[in-house]
N, C-alpha and C positions, 0 to 999 in steps of 0.2 A: 504494500500500500504506500502511496506517495504521501510525503509529509506536506500538507497544505496549510500549515498553521499560519503562514504569512500570506497566503493567497485566498482572501475571503471570497473572491469571485467563484471559486470552485467548491466552496463549502455548501452543504445543504443541511437543512433542519427537517426533522420528521422522518418518515419512513415506516416500515412495517414493525419496527421495534427499537429498543435502545441500541445505540452503537456499541458493540462489544469492545471496540478499540478506545472508547472514551470512558475513562474511569468515573467521570461525573454523570454519565448517562445511567439512569436507573428506571426501572419499571415504576409506575406511579404507586403501586402497592408497597414499594420499598422506601418511599420518600420519608424522611425524618419528619417533615411538616405535613405529610399526607393526611393526617387526622385533623388538621386545622380546618376551619370553615372555608367554604368556597370564596375565591377572591372576587372583587367587583368586576374585573376583566373577564374572568371565567363565566360569571353569572350573566353578563351582557351577551357574550358570544354564544353561550349555551341557550339563552332565551331565543336568540335569532335562529340558531340551528333547529331547536325544538319546534318553533313556529313553521319553519320551512318543511320540516318532516311531518307536520301535523300531529305532533305529540305534546303531551303535558308531562313535566317532570317535577318532582318535589324540589323545592328550593333549599331544602335542608340537606345539602350534600357537603362532603369533605372535599378538599383540594384533589385528592387522589380519585375519588368517585367522579368528580366533575371532569377530570381529565379523561377518564375512561368513557364517560358519556359523550364528551366532545368528539373523541375518536370514533365512536360508534356512529354518531349522527353525521359526522363528516363523510363517512363511508356511505351512509344511507342517502344523503342529499347530493352526493357527488362532489362535495367541497374538498374531500380528502384525496382526490385524484391528482 
């Protein structure tokens, strides 16, 4: 794998799962702060995705749960492509 640490134009975020080569990348269920309440940014984006998907979700989510729902709804709405 090429070291692109100084070439931000070739870096990507997201994908099918955490980058195994990045020690900071973790599954949401493993986040230290994953049990904290959903952030305002997550809530706003999740609200948009849920409306587009025709779903209603509980607003009582943790950061990790919100992240998982965002990923699921991105795939459902086509925003994750």
